[in-house]
C-alpha positions in Angstrom: -5.4 10.1 -27.7 -4.4 13.2 -26.8 -1.7 15.1 -28.7 0.6 14.6 -25.7 0.7 11.8 -23.9 1.5 11.8 -19.9 2.5 8.5 -18.4 0.0 7.2 -15.7 1.8 6.1 -12.7 0.4 2.6 -12.0 -0.5 1.3 -8.3 2.4 -1.4 -8.5 6.1 -1.6 -9.2 7.9 -4.3 -11.0 9.4 -7.3 -9.6 12.6 -5.0 -9.4 11.0 -2.2 -7.2 10.9 0.0 -10.2 8.3 2.6 -10.5 5.5 1.8 -13.5 4.0 3.5 -16.0 1.3 3.3 -18.8 0.7 5.6 -21.8 -2.8 5.7 -23.1 -6.1 7.3 -23.4 -6.9 5.7 -20.0 -9.4 3.6 -21.6 -7.1 0.3 -22.3 -6.8 -2.7 -20.5 -3.9 -1.6 -18.0 -5.7 1.4 -17.0 -8.8 -0.6 -16.4 -6.8 -3.1 -14.2 -5.1 -0.2 -12.1 -8.5 2.0 -11.5 -9.5 -1.4 -10.4 -5.9 -2.3 -8.2 -6.4 1.2 -6.6 -10.1 0.8 -5.6 -8.8 -2.6 -3.7 -5.9 -0.7 -2.0 -8.4 2.4 -1.0 -10.9 -0.5 0.5 -8.0 -2.2 2.4 -6.8 1.2 3.7 -10.4 1.9 5.1 -10.6 -1.6 6.7 -7.3 -0.9 8.2 -8.1 2.4 9.4 -11.4 1.1 11.0 -9.4 -1.9 12.8 -6.7 0.6 14.3 -9.7 2.8 15.7 -11.2 -0.3 17.2 -7.6 -1.1 18.5 -7.6 2.5 20.2 -10.2 1.4 22.4 -8.9 -1.6 23.7 -7.2 -1.5 27.4 -4.6 -4.2 26.3 -2.7 -4.5 22.9 0.6 -6.3 22.9 3.7 -4.8 21.4 3.6 -7.5 18.7 -0.1 -6.3 17.5 1.0 -2.8 17.5 4.2 -3.5 15.5 1.8 -5.6 13.1 -0.9 -2.5 12.9 1.9 -0.3 12.1 3.6 -2.2 9.6 0.0 -2.4 7.6 -0.8 1.1 8.2 2.4 2.1 6.8 1.9 -0.2 3.8 -1.8 1.2 3.2 -0.6 5.0 3.2 2.3 4.2 1.0 -0.7 2.7 -1.3 -3.0 5.8 -0.7 -0.5 7.9 -1.4 0.9 6.3 -4.5 -3.3 6.7 -5.9 -3.1 10.3 -5.0 0.0 11.1 -7.0 -1.3 9.4 -10.0 -4.6 10.8 -9.7 -3.1 14.2 -9.0 -0.8 14.2 -12.1 -3.6 13.1 -14.3 -5.7 16.3 -13.0 -2.6 18.4 -13.8 -1.3 18.9 -10.1 1.9 19.2 -9.2 3.7 16.4 -7.2 6.5 14.3 -7.2 6.6 10.4 -8.4 7.1 7.8 -5.7 10.1 6.1 -6.0 
């Protein structure tokens, strides 16, 4: 482990909605699990963007469908932002930690 450990922002929150972190060298079980969860979140965001692009070509999309899509886009964007903040922090970039 490094002399000064920096906490890693995890891609999930506690059941109470609190931000979660892990300390370590990035090789432990929790870090590996976080890497896998981040990969799934990014893949899901890609799929959602592809779905949204497909809907843009549709002439008739209901308000319900659009609300559903926007809700999931917001969810995916929040996940992707969290991944970016976490990875940026590990690279030494400045940025806030999402609440």
